[in-house]
Biopython code that builds the backbone (N, CA, C, O; Angstrom):
import numpy as np
from Bio.PDB.StructureBuilder import StructureBuilder

atoms = [
    (1, "MET", "N", (0.369, -15.367, 34.383)),
    (1, "MET", "CA", (0.174, -14.427, 33.192)),
    (1, "MET", "C", (0.187, -15.361, 31.906)),
    (1, "MET", "O", (1.093, -16.175, 31.724)),
    (2, "THR", "N", (-0.817, -15.203, 31.073)),
    (2, "THR", "CA", (-0.881, -16.068, 29.904)),
    (2, "THR", "C", (-0.089, -15.352, 28.742)),
    (2, "THR", "O", (-0.051, -14.128, 28.621)),
    (3, "GLU", "N", (0.513, -16.208, 27.937)),
    (3, "GLU", "CA", (1.254, -15.691, 26.774)),
    (3, "GLU", "C", (0.257, -15.355, 25.648)),
    (3, "GLU", "O", (-0.787, -15.998, 25.539)),
    (4, "ARG", "N", (0.558, -14.405, 24.857)),
    (4, "ARG", "CA", (-0.221, -13.993, 23.749)),
    (4, "ARG", "C", (-0.114, -15.132, 22.665)),
    (4, "ARG", "O", (0.934, -15.750, 22.478)),
    (5, "VAL", "N", (-1.230, -15.353, 21.992)),
    (5, "VAL", "CA", (-1.223, -16.234, 20.850)),
    (5, "VAL", "C", (-1.251, -15.399, 19.584)),
    (5, "VAL", "O", (-2.140, -14.555, 19.465)),
    (6, "TRP", "N", (-0.401, -15.559, 18.687)),
    (6, "TRP", "CA", (-0.318, -14.785, 17.455)),
    (6, "TRP", "C", (-0.779, -15.541, 16.330)),
    (6, "TRP", "O", (-0.292, -16.634, 16.041)),
    (7, "SER", "N", (-1.794, -14.941, 15.623)),
    (7, "SER", "CA", (-2.269, -15.592, 14.416)),
    (7, "SER", "C", (-1.347, -15.167, 13.300)),
    (7, "SER", "O", (-0.569, -14.226, 13.455)),
    (8, "ARG", "N", (-1.428, -15.867, 12.157)),
    (8, "ARG", "CA", (-0.599, -15.576, 10.980)),
    (8, "ARG", "C", (-0.755, -14.097, 10.594)),
    (8, "ARG", "O", (0.208, -13.379, 10.328)),
    (9, "GLN", "N", (-2.064, -13.683, 10.580)),
    (9, "GLN", "CA", (-2.318, -12.315, 10.250)),
    (9, "GLN", "C", (-1.807, -11.292, 11.230)),
    (9, "GLN", "O", (-1.408, -10.195, 10.840)),
    (10, "ASP", "N", (-1.815, -11.646, 12.514)),
    (10, "ASP", "CA", (-1.214, -10.867, 13.545)),
    (10, "ASP", "C", (0.378, -10.578, 13.259)),
    (10, "ASP", "O", (0.915, -9.472, 13.317)),
    (11, "ILE", "N", (0.975, -11.766, 12.953)),
    (11, "ILE", "CA", (2.441, -11.805, 12.677)),
    (11, "ILE", "C", (2.692, -10.925, 11.389)),
    (11, "ILE", "O", (3.569, -10.061, 11.406)),
    (12, "GLU", "N", (1.969, -11.138, 10.351)),
    (12, "GLU", "CA", (2.064, -10.337, 9.089)),
    (12, "GLU", "C", (1.964, -8.849, 9.409)),
    (12, "GLU", "O", (2.776, -8.066, 8.916)),
    (13, "GLU", "N", (1.005, -8.444, 10.208)),
    (13, "GLU", "CA", (0.831, -7.005, 10.592)),
    (13, "GLU", "C", (2.032, -6.536, 11.396)),
    (13, "GLU", "O", (2.523, -5.427, 11.184)),
    (14, "ARG", "N", (2.505, -7.356, 12.305)),
    (14, "ARG", "CA", (3.714, -6.935, 13.050)),
    (14, "ARG", "C", (4.914, -6.776, 12.232)),
    (14, "ARG", "O", (5.680, -5.834, 12.436)),
    (15, "VAL", "N", (5.138, -7.723, 11.234)),
    (15, "VAL", "CA", (6.253, -7.557, 10.319)),
    (15, "VAL", "C", (6.093, -6.208, 9.525)),
    (15, "VAL", "O", (7.068, -5.479, 9.346)),
    (16, "ASN", "N", (4.898, -5.907, 9.076)),
    (16, "ASN", "CA", (4.609, -4.647, 8.371)),
    (16, "ASN", "C", (5.083, -3.458, 9.262)),
    (16, "ASN", "O", (5.807, -2.581, 8.791)),
    (17, "VAL", "N", (4.690, -3.445, 10.471)),
    (17, "VAL", "CA", (5.042, -2.366, 11.443)),
    (17, "VAL", "C", (6.526, -2.266, 11.582)),
    (17, "VAL", "O", (7.090, -1.173, 11.540)),
    (18, "LEU", "N", (7.180, -3.419, 11.751)),
    (18, "LEU", "CA", (8.633, -3.401, 11.944)),
    (18, "LEU", "C", (9.356, -2.987, 10.663)),
    (18, "LEU", "O", (10.428, -2.386, 10.728)),
    (19, "ARG", "N", (8.793, -3.295, 9.523)),
    (19, "ARG", "CA", (9.428, -2.919, 8.196)),
    (19, "ARG", "C", (9.300, -1.416, 8.093)),
    (19, "ARG", "O", (10.213, -0.737, 7.622)),
    (20, "GLU", "N", (8.149, -0.888, 8.540)),
    (20, "GLU", "CA", (7.955, 0.636, 8.472)),
    (20, "GLU", "C", (9.008, 1.343, 9.412)),
    (20, "GLU", "O", (9.632, 2.343, 9.056)),
    (21, "ARG", "N", (9.145, 0.768, 10.581)),
    (21, "ARG", "CA", (10.021, 1.469, 11.566)),
    (21, "ARG", "C", (11.528, 1.220, 11.396)),
    (21, "ARG", "O", (12.352, 2.034, 11.812)),
    (22, "HIS", "N", (11.866, 0.100, 10.788)),
    (22, "HIS", "CA", (13.358, -0.274, 10.732)),
    (22, "HIS", "C", (13.709, -0.566, 9.228)),
    (22, "HIS", "O", (12.856, -0.849, 8.387)),
    (23, "ASP", "N", (15.037, -0.469, 8.982)),
    (23, "ASP", "CA", (15.617, -0.910, 7.728)),
    (23, "ASP", "C", (16.864, -1.634, 7.952)),
    (23, "ASP", "O", (17.584, -1.410, 8.925)),
    (24, "GLY", "N", (17.132, -2.544, 7.012)),
    (24, "GLY", "CA", (18.451, -3.246, 6.976)),
    (24, "GLY", "C", (18.676, -4.052, 8.200)),
    (24, "GLY", "O", (17.834, -4.862, 8.589)),
    (25, "GLU", "N", (19.909, -3.821, 8.874)),
    (25, "GLU", "CA", (20.227, -4.576, 10.025)),
    (25, "GLU", "C", (19.228, -4.342, 11.268)),
    (25, "GLU", "O", (18.953, -5.212, 12.095)),
    (26, "ALA", "N", (18.738, -3.048, 11.265)),
    (26, "ALA", "CA", (17.850, -2.821, 12.414)),
    (26, "ALA", "C", (16.554, -3.630, 12.270)),
    (26, "ALA", "O", (15.969, -4.069, 13.260)),
    (27, "PHE", "N", (16.108, -3.823, 10.985)),
    (27, "PHE", "CA", (14.941, -4.616, 10.758)),
    (27, "PHE", "C", (15.236, -6.041, 11.146)),
    (27, "PHE", "O", (14.427, -6.658, 11.839)),
    (28, "ALA", "N", (16.348, -6.588, 10.735)),
    (28, "ALA", "CA", (16.742, -7.912, 11.144)),
    (28, "ALA", "C", (16.813, -8.131, 12.561)),
    (28, "ALA", "O", (16.404, -9.191, 13.035)),
    (29, "GLY", "N", (17.325, -7.164, 13.324)),
    (29, "GLY", "CA", (17.376, -7.286, 14.760)),
    (29, "GLY", "C", (15.996, -7.225, 15.441)),
    (29, "GLY", "O", (15.696, -7.961, 16.381)),
    (30, "ALA", "N", (15.175, -6.300, 14.907)),
    (30, "ALA", "CA", (13.752, -6.271, 15.406)),
    (30, "ALA", "C", (13.026, -7.586, 15.166)),
    (30, "ALA", "O", (12.304, -8.065, 16.040)),
    (31, "ILE", "N", (13.212, -8.176, 13.980)),
    (31, "ILE", "CA", (12.638, -9.491, 13.681)),
    (31, "ILE", "C", (13.114, -10.522, 14.609)),
    (31, "ILE", "O", (12.328, -11.335, 15.095)),
    (32, "ALA", "N", (14.416, -10.523, 14.885)),
    (32, "ALA", "CA", (14.972, -11.553, 15.820)),
    (32, "ALA", "C", (14.393, -11.342, 17.216)),
    (32, "ALA", "O", (14.113, -12.313, 17.918)),
    (33, "GLU", "N", (14.216, -10.128, 17.615)),
    (33, "GLU", "CA", (13.630, -9.869, 18.986)),
    (33, "GLU", "C", (12.168, -10.356, 19.013)),
    (33, "GLU", "O", (11.725, -10.961, 19.989)),
    (34, "PHE", "N", (11.406, -10.074, 17.892)),
    (34, "PHE", "CA", (10.038, -10.493, 17.885)),
    (34, "PHE", "C", (9.969, -11.985, 17.836)),
    (34, "PHE", "O", (9.083, -12.544, 18.481)),
    (35, "SER", "N", (10.800, -12.666, 17.148)),
    (35, "SER", "CA", (10.846, -14.075, 17.070)),
    (35, "SER", "C", (10.923, -14.727, 18.472)),
    (35, "SER", "O", (10.357, -15.797, 18.699)),
    (36, "GLU", "N", (11.622, -14.074, 19.386)),
    (36, "GLU", "CA", (11.776, -14.649, 20.698)),
    (36, "GLU", "C", (10.463, -14.692, 21.471)),
    (36, "GLU", "O", (10.249, -15.491, 22.383)),
    (37, "GLU", "N", (9.593, -13.766, 21.036)),
    (37, "GLU", "CA", (8.259, -13.684, 21.786)),
    (37, "GLU", "C", (7.327, -14.790, 21.308)),
    (37, "GLU", "O", (6.285, -14.998, 21.930)),
    (38, "LEU", "N", (7.647, -15.511, 20.230)),
    (38, "LEU", "CA", (6.706, -16.459, 19.495)),
    (38, "LEU", "C", (6.952, -17.873, 19.975)),
    (38, "LEU", "O", (8.058, -18.278, 20.334)),
    (39, "ALA", "N", (5.857, -18.585, 19.956)),
    (39, "ALA", "CA", (6.006, -20.059, 20.191)),
    (39, "ALA", "C", (6.573, -20.680, 18.905)),
    (39, "ALA", "O", (6.571, -20.040, 17.854)),
    (40, "PRO", "N", (7.043, -21.894, 18.989)),
    (40, "PRO", "CA", (7.708, -22.495, 17.830)),
    (40, "PRO", "C", (6.822, -22.601, 16.597)),
    (40, "PRO", "O", (7.340, -22.434, 15.493)),
    (41, "GLU", "N", (5.582, -22.853, 16.702)),
    (41, "GLU", "CA", (4.530, -22.851, 15.566)),
    (41, "GLU", "C", (4.464, -21.481, 14.853)),
    (41, "GLU", "O", (4.413, -21.357, 13.629)),
    (42, "GLU", "N", (4.471, -20.417, 15.785)),
    (42, "GLU", "CA", (4.362, -19.045, 15.388)),
    (42, "GLU", "C", (5.741, -18.610, 14.666)),
    (42, "GLU", "O", (5.727, -17.817, 13.725)),
    (43, "GLN", "N", (6.868, -19.148, 15.138)),
    (43, "GLN", "CA", (8.028, -18.836, 14.567)),
    (43, "GLN", "C", (8.151, -19.430, 13.182)),
    (43, "GLN", "O", (8.789, -18.826, 12.319)),
    (44, "ASP", "N", (7.510, -20.698, 12.912)),
    (44, "ASP", "CA", (7.398, -21.195, 11.574)),
    (44, "ASP", "C", (6.568, -20.361, 10.711)),
    (44, "ASP", "O", (6.878, -20.230, 9.526)),
    (45, "ASP", "N", (5.483, -19.754, 11.228)),
    (45, "ASP", "CA", (4.794, -18.794, 10.417)),
    (45, "ASP", "C", (5.548, -17.648, 10.043)),
    (45, "ASP", "O", (5.528, -17.201, 8.897)),
    (46, "LEU", "N", (6.282, -17.105, 11.067)),
    (46, "LEU", "CA", (7.140, -15.915, 10.717)),
    (46, "LEU", "C", (8.146, -16.287, 9.680)),
    (46, "LEU", "O", (8.370, -15.500, 8.761)),
    (47, "ARG", "N", (8.778, -17.448, 9.764)),
    (47, "ARG", "CA", (9.771, -17.793, 8.817)),
    (47, "ARG", "C", (9.098, -17.872, 7.351)),
    (47, "ARG", "O", (9.698, -17.396, 6.388)),
    (48, "GLU", "N", (7.935, -18.438, 7.219)),
    (48, "GLU", "CA", (7.196, -18.557, 6.009)),
    (48, "GLU", "C", (6.832, -17.137, 5.442)),
    (48, "GLU", "O", (6.930, -16.890, 4.240)),
    (49, "ILE", "N", (6.430, -16.264, 6.321)),
    (49, "ILE", "CA", (6.035, -14.907, 5.856)),
    (49, "ILE", "C", (7.248, -14.201, 5.332)),
    (49, "ILE", "O", (7.166, -13.552, 4.289)),
    (50, "LEU", "N", (8.358, -14.292, 5.994)),
    (50, "LEU", "CA", (9.619, -13.699, 5.590)),
    (50, "LEU", "C", (10.132, -14.206, 4.211)),
    (50, "LEU", "O", (10.547, -13.462, 3.323)),
    (51, "LEU", "N", (10.052, -15.573, 4.140)),
    (51, "LEU", "CA", (10.480, -16.210, 2.832)),
    (51, "LEU", "C", (9.562, -15.752, 1.645)),
    (51, "LEU", "O", (10.025, -15.421, 0.553)),
    (52, "GLU", "N", (8.303, -15.760, 1.927)),
    (52, "GLU", "CA", (7.335, -15.284, 0.878)),
    (52, "GLU", "C", (7.646, -13.834, 0.454)),
    (52, "GLU", "O", (7.677, -13.485, -0.726)),
    (53, "ARG", "N", (7.859, -13.063, 1.436)),
    (53, "ARG", "CA", (8.189, -11.623, 1.096)),
    (53, "ARG", "C", (9.500, -11.479, 0.365)),
    (53, "ARG", "O", (9.621, -10.618, -0.507)),
    (54, "SER", "N", (10.482, -12.287, 0.688)),
    (54, "SER", "CA", (11.826, -12.204, 0.047)),
    (54, "SER", "C", (11.665, -12.660, -1.358)),
    (54, "SER", "O", (12.335, -12.109, -2.232)),
    (55, "ARG", "N", (10.805, -13.653, -1.666)),
    (55, "ARG", "CA", (10.636, -14.099, -3.014)),
    (55, "ARG", "C", (9.846, -13.029, -3.885)),
    (55, "ARG", "O", (10.073, -12.848, -5.081)),
    (56, "GLU", "N", (8.861, -12.319, -3.120)),
    (56, "GLU", "CA", (8.092, -11.259, -3.775)),
    (56, "GLU", "C", (9.013, -10.119, -4.149)),
    (56, "GLU", "O", (8.917, -9.545, -5.234)),
    (57, "HIS", "N", (9.904, -9.805, -3.232)),
    (57, "HIS", "CA", (10.895, -8.740, -3.399)),
    (57, "HIS", "C", (11.905, -9.112, -4.503)),
    (57, "HIS", "O", (12.230, -8.230, -5.297)),
    (58, "ALA", "N", (12.423, -10.344, -4.615)),
    (58, "ALA", "CA", (13.234, -10.767, -5.689)),
    (58, "ALA", "C", (12.536, -10.683, -7.022)),
    (58, "ALA", "O", (13.122, -10.275, -8.025)),
    (59, "ALA", "N", (11.311, -11.062, -7.024)),
    (59, "ALA", "CA", (10.521, -11.017, -8.348)),
    (59, "ALA", "C", (10.400, -9.549, -8.795)),
    (59, "ALA", "O", (10.584, -9.224, -9.968)),
    (60, "ARG", "N", (10.061, -8.605, -7.748)),
    (60, "ARG", "CA", (9.953, -7.232, -8.107)),
    (60, "ARG", "C", (11.314, -6.656, -8.687)),
    (60, "ARG", "O", (11.362, -5.855, -9.620)),
    (61, "ASN", "N", (12.423, -7.174, -8.009)),
    (61, "ASN", "CA", (13.670, -6.685, -8.441)),
    (61, "ASN", "C", (14.084, -7.153, -9.828)),
    (61, "ASN", "O", (14.749, -6.448, -10.587)),
    (62, "ALA", "N", (13.661, -8.369, -10.118)),
    (62, "ALA", "CA", (13.886, -8.880, -11.489)),
    (62, "ALA", "C", (13.163, -8.126, -12.532)),
    (62, "ALA", "O", (13.718, -7.887, -13.605)),
    (63, "ALA", "N", (11.941, -7.731, -12.280)),
    (63, "ALA", "CA", (11.118, -6.962, -13.230)),
    (63, "ALA", "C", (11.727, -5.591, -13.307)),
    (63, "ALA", "O", (11.717, -5.046, -14.411)),
    (64, "LEU", "N", (12.257, -4.961, -12.283)),
    (64, "LEU", "CA", (12.847, -3.669, -12.345)),
    (64, "LEU", "C", (14.071, -3.750, -13.108)),
    (64, "LEU", "O", (14.315, -2.905, -13.969)),
    (65, "ASP", "N", (14.950, -4.816, -12.826)),
    (65, "ASP", "CA", (16.184, -5.001, -13.614)),
    (65, "ASP", "C", (15.870, -5.099, -15.039)),
    (65, "ASP", "O", (16.570, -4.473, -15.834)),
    (66, "GLN", "N", (14.894, -5.817, -15.449)),
    (66, "GLN", "CA", (14.497, -5.941, -16.860)),
    (66, "GLN", "C", (14.154, -4.555, -17.425)),
    (66, "GLN", "O", (14.631, -4.211, -18.506)),
    (67, "ARG", "N", (13.364, -3.774, -16.745)),
    (67, "ARG", "CA", (12.994, -2.530, -17.239)),
    (67, "ARG", "C", (14.222, -1.611, -17.407)),
    (67, "ARG", "O", (14.332, -0.885, -18.395)),
    (68, "LEU", "N", (15.106, -1.655, -16.464)),
    (68, "LEU", "CA", (16.341, -0.856, -16.552)),
    (68, "LEU", "C", (17.246, -1.265, -17.681)),
    (68, "LEU", "O", (17.880, -0.442, -18.341)),
    (69, "ASP", "N", (17.289, -2.632, -17.893)),
    (69, "ASP", "CA", (18.096, -3.127, -19.084)),
    (69, "ASP", "C", (17.460, -2.595, -20.310)),
    (69, "ASP", "O", (18.186, -2.221, -21.231)),
    (70, "GLN", "N", (16.167, -2.526, -20.411)),
    (70, "GLN", "CA", (15.592, -2.090, -21.612)),
    (70, "GLN", "C", (15.624, -0.555, -21.794)),
    (70, "GLN", "O", (15.312, -0.025, -22.860)),
    (71, "GLY", "N", (15.979, 0.062, -20.809)),
    (71, "GLY", "CA", (16.202, 1.556, -20.879)),
    (71, "GLY", "C", (14.879, 2.264, -20.245)),
    (71, "GLY", "O", (14.033, 1.685, -19.564)),
    (72, "GLY", "N", (14.879, 3.482, -20.570)),
    (72, "GLY", "CA", (13.756, 4.292, -20.117)),
    (72, "GLY", "C", (12.486, 4.089, -20.864)),
    (72, "GLY", "O", (12.439, 3.410, -21.890)),
    (73, "TRP", "N", (11.412, 4.710, -20.314)),
    (73, "TRP", "CA", (10.092, 4.537, -20.911)),
    (73, "TRP", "C", (10.165, 4.989, -22.406)),
    (73, "TRP", "O", (9.604, 4.286, -23.247)),
    (74, "LEU", "N", (10.778, 6.043, -22.757)),
    (74, "LEU", "CA", (10.779, 6.580, -24.087)),
    (74, "LEU", "C", (11.489, 5.563, -25.055)),
    (74, "LEU", "O", (11.062, 5.379, -26.195)),
    (75, "ARG", "N", (12.533, 4.946, -24.581)),
    (75, "ARG", "CA", (13.228, 3.922, -25.407)),
    (75, "ARG", "C", (12.316, 2.734, -25.589)),
    (75, "ARG", "O", (12.157, 2.270, -26.718)),
    (76, "ARG", "N", (11.721, 2.227, -24.558)),
    (76, "ARG", "CA", (10.760, 1.128, -24.790)),
    (76, "ARG", "C", (9.681, 1.504, -25.720)),
    (76, "ARG", "O", (9.315, 0.732, -26.606)),
    (77, "THR", "N", (9.162, 2.667, -25.544)),
    (77, "THR", "CA", (7.958, 3.094, -26.455)),
    (77, "THR", "C", (8.506, 3.194, -27.920)),
    (77, "THR", "O", (7.815, 2.733, -28.828)),
    (78, "PHE", "N", (9.583, 3.711, -28.160)),
    (78, "PHE", "CA", (10.117, 3.794, -29.470)),
    (78, "PHE", "C", (10.453, 2.407, -30.060)),
    (78, "PHE", "O", (10.336, 2.159, -31.261)),
    (79, "GLY", "N", (10.854, 1.572, -29.193)),
    (79, "GLY", "CA", (11.153, 0.171, -29.541)),
    (79, "GLY", "C", (9.916, -0.505, -30.001)),
    (79, "GLY", "O", (9.961, -1.223, -31.000)),
    (80, "LYS", "N", (8.759, -0.315, -29.309)),
    (80, "LYS", "CA", (7.508, -0.907, -29.600)),
    (80, "LYS", "C", (7.009, -0.367, -30.961)),
    (80, "LYS", "O", (6.468, -1.111, -31.779)),
    (81, "ILE", "N", (7.215, 0.987, -31.179)),
    (81, "ILE", "CA", (6.805, 1.593, -32.478)),
    (81, "ILE", "C", (7.598, 0.925, -33.580)),
    (81, "ILE", "O", (7.018, 0.448, -34.554)),
    (82, "GLU", "N", (8.906, 0.882, -33.446)),
    (82, "GLU", "CA", (9.735, 0.313, -34.458)),
    (82, "GLU", "C", (9.424, -1.058, -34.806)),
    (82, "GLU", "O", (9.428, -1.414, -35.984)),
    (83, "GLU", "N", (9.126, -1.938, -33.752)),
    (83, "GLU", "CA", (8.697, -3.289, -33.935)),
    (83, "GLU", "C", (7.441, -3.321, -34.720)),
    (83, "GLU", "O", (7.345, -4.089, -35.677)),
    (84, "ALA", "N", (6.459, -2.523, -34.370)),
    (84, "ALA", "CA", (5.172, -2.477, -35.062)),
    (84, "ALA", "C", (5.282, -2.102, -36.592)),
    (84, "ALA", "O", (4.593, -2.626, -37.467)),
    (85, "GLU", "N", (6.285, -1.079, -36.813)),
    (85, "GLU", "CA", (6.515, -0.680, -38.139)),
    (85, "GLU", "C", (7.147, -1.826, -38.945)),
    (85, "GLU", "O", (6.750, -2.083, -40.082)),
    (86, "ARG", "N", (8.154, -2.524, -38.336)),
    (86, "ARG", "CA", (8.732, -3.617, -39.043)),
    (86, "ARG", "C", (7.755, -4.733, -39.364)),
    (86, "ARG", "O", (7.872, -5.340, -40.428)),
    (87, "ARG", "N", (6.792, -5.036, -38.491)),
    (87, "ARG", "CA", (5.883, -6.064, -38.787)),
    (87, "ARG", "C", (4.926, -5.614, -39.910)),
    (87, "ARG", "O", (4.493, -6.408, -40.745)),
    (88, "GLN", "N", (4.629, -4.357, -39.891)),
    (88, "GLN", "CA", (3.727, -3.795, -40.884)),
    (88, "GLN", "C", (4.403, -3.855, -42.338)),
    (88, "GLN", "O", (3.773, -4.205, -43.336)),
    (89, "ARG", "N", (5.707, -3.489, -42.351)),
    (89, "ARG", "CA", (6.449, -3.560, -43.619)),
    (89, "ARG", "C", (6.527, -5.075, -44.103)),
    (89, "ARG", "O", (6.350, -5.357, -45.288)),
    (90, "GLU", "N", (6.773, -5.940, -43.234)),
    (90, "GLU", "CA", (6.802, -7.334, -43.590)),
    (90, "GLU", "C", (5.498, -7.819, -44.117)),
    (90, "GLU", "O", (5.518, -8.607, -45.062)),
    (91, "ARG", "N", (4.399, -7.443, -43.620)),
    (91, "ARG", "CA", (3.036, -7.769, -44.055)),
    (91, "ARG", "C", (2.823, -7.243, -45.472)),
    (91, "ARG", "O", (2.300, -7.935, -46.346)),
    (92, "SER", "N", (3.241, -6.012, -45.665)),
    (92, "SER", "CA", (3.056, -5.280, -46.880)),
    (92, "SER", "C", (3.870, -6.053, -48.036)),
    (92, "SER", "O", (3.364, -6.281, -49.135)),
    (93, "GLU", "N", (5.101, -6.411, -47.706)),
    (93, "GLU", "CA", (5.989, -7.114, -48.612)),
    (93, "GLU", "C", (5.380, -8.483, -48.997)),
    (93, "GLU", "O", (5.496, -8.919, -50.143)),
    (94, "ARG", "N", (4.743, -9.139, -48.038)),
    (94, "ARG", "CA", (4.151, -10.405, -48.361)),
    (94, "ARG", "C", (2.968, -10.323, -49.233)),
    (94, "ARG", "O", (2.697, -11.194, -50.060)),
    (95, "ARG", "N", (2.253, -9.238, -49.031)),
    (95, "ARG", "CA", (1.030, -8.959, -49.853)),
    (95, "ARG", "C", (1.431, -8.738, -51.397)),
    (95, "ARG", "O", (0.735, -9.174, -52.315)),
    (96, "ARG", "N", (2.543, -8.066, -51.577)),
    (96, "ARG", "CA", (3.100, -7.729, -52.887)),
    (96, "ARG", "C", (3.488, -8.992, -53.674)),
    (96, "ARG", "O", (3.364, -9.040, -54.898)),
    (97, "ARG", "N", (3.945, -9.974, -52.966)),
    (97, "ARG", "CA", (4.435, -11.173, -53.661)),
    (97, "ARG", "C", (3.382, -12.058, -54.260)),
    (97, "ARG", "O", (3.705, -13.083, -54.860)),
]
sb = StructureBuilder()
sb.init_structure("model")
sb.init_model(0)
sb.init_chain("A")
sb.init_seg("    ")
for serial, (resi, resn, name, xyz) in enumerate(atoms, 1):
    if name == "N":
        sb.init_residue(resn, " ", resi, " ")
    sb.init_atom(name, np.array(xyz, "f"), 0.0, 1.0, " ", f" {name:<3s}", serial, name[0])
structure = sb.get_structure()
């Protein structure tokens, strides 16, 4: 019986399926089981895929944290309006001088 050869795309798709089916520790366990099916080179691909996704997730979390720190949509919108009004006042004052 021949072993399956997993392309990087196949591995990415499998990770997607496992992410949809499992969460948290169950996902980690499913990834560990899947890793046992892979050849060493394929395990390297899996490691890279997981690292890339963790970086993407961290970047999304940082952007979300920034939005939360700024407050809600309404607060950000009013902040932009206030900033635009402040700049306009400054321009008007410079023109008067």
